[in-house]
C-alpha positions in Angstrom: 12.2 5.3 -11.7 15.0 7.5 -10.0 13.5 7.0 -6.2 15.0 4.2 -3.9 12.8 3.0 -1.5 14.3 4.0 1.4 14.4 8.1 0.0 10.6 6.8 0.1 10.4 5.9 3.3 11.9 8.7 4.7 9.8 11.5 2.9 6.8 9.2 4.4 8.9 9.4 7.9 8.8 13.0 7.4 5.4 13.3 6.7 4.4 11.0 9.7 6.9 13.0 11.9 5.4 16.5 11.1 1.7 15.4 12.1 3.0 13.3 15.1 1.6 10.4 13.7 3.2 8.5 17.0 1.5 10.2 19.4 -0.9 7.8 20.7 -3.4 10.4 21.1 -3.7 11.2 17.4 -4.2 7.4 16.4 -2.3 7.8 13.6 -0.8 4.4 13.7 -3.6 2.9 14.8 -3.9 0.2 12.7 -7.6 -0.2 12.8 -7.7 3.3 11.6 -5.0 3.1 8.8 -6.8 0.3 7.5 -10.0 2.3 7.5 -8.0 4.8 6.1 -6.6 2.5 3.2 -10.2 1.1 2.5 -11.5 5.0 1.8 -8.1 5.7 -0.6 -8.9 1.8 -2.7 -12.8 3.0 -3.0 -11.2 6.2 -4.2 -9.4 4.6 -7.2 -12.4 2.6 -7.8 -14.0 5.8 -8.1 -11.5 6.8 -11.1 -12.6 3.8 -12.9 -16.1 3.8 -12.3 -16.3 7.4 -13.0 -14.2 7.7 -15.9 -11.4 10.0 -14.4 -8.0 10.7 -15.6 -5.1 9.1 -15.7 -3.5 11.2 -12.9 -6.2 11.4 -11.1 -5.8 7.2 -11.1 -2.2 8.0 -10.3 -2.7 10.7 -7.4 -4.8 7.5 -5.8 -2.1 5.2 -6.2 0.0 7.7 -4.7 -1.8 8.1 -1.8 -2.3 3.9 -1.0 1.7 3.6 -1.6 2.1 6.4 1.1 0.0 4.8 3.5 1.4 1.2 2.9 4.6 3.1 3.5 3.4 4.8 6.4 1.7 1.0 7.7 5.4 -0.2 7.8 6.4 2.8 9.9 3.2 2.1 12.3 3.9 -1.5 12.5 8.0 -1.2 12.9 8.2 -3.6 10.0 10.9 -3.5 7.3 9.0 -4.0 3.8 11.4 -3.9 1.6 13.0 -6.9 3.4 9.3 -8.6 3.3 8.4 -7.6 0.0 11.6 -9.3 -0.7 10.8 -12.3 1.0 7.2 -12.3 -0.8 8.7 -11.9 -4.4 10.9 -15.1 -4.0 7.6 -16.8 -2.7 5.1 -16.1 -5.4 7.7 -16.0 -8.4 7.7 -20.0 -7.9 3.8 -20.1 -7.4 2.0 -21.2 -10.5 -0.9 -18.8 -11.7 -4.2 -19.9 -12.4 -7.3 -19.0 -13.8 -10.2 -17.8 -12.0 -13.7 -16.8 -12.6 -12.8 -13.2 -13.1 -9.2 -13.9 -14.7 -5.8 -15.1 -14.1 -4.1 -15.0 -10.0 -1.1 -16.3 -9.2 -2.2 -18.0 -5.5 -1.4 -21.3 -3.3 -5.2 -21.5 -3.5 -6.0 -25.4 -4.9 -8.9 -25.4 -7.3 
C-alpha cells in the first residue's frame, strides 16, 4: 500500500468540494441519504458475488464503499483514523466465537 489515510482523505475531500456536497441544498452531507447510498453500494458488491462478476468489478465496488465511508467521516466531522485506531485496540482484546455462518469477533455472549 502506497497511500496514507491522510492522502485518501484529501482526495475524498477534493471530490466533496468539487461537487459542493456540504451545501445543504444538495444534501451531500445528509447522513440519511448517505446511508442509503452505502446500502446501494453494498448491494452492488453483493451482486458481484451472486452474478459471478470479476475481481476487478468487486474491487471497484469495495472502492466505492471506502470512498463513501471516508466521505461519511467528512460529513460527520469525525476523525476516522483516530476512531479506527481506538476500535482496533478494543477488538484486538475480544475473543472470537463461532456463529451459525462462521467466526465472529464480538462482545456478544451466547
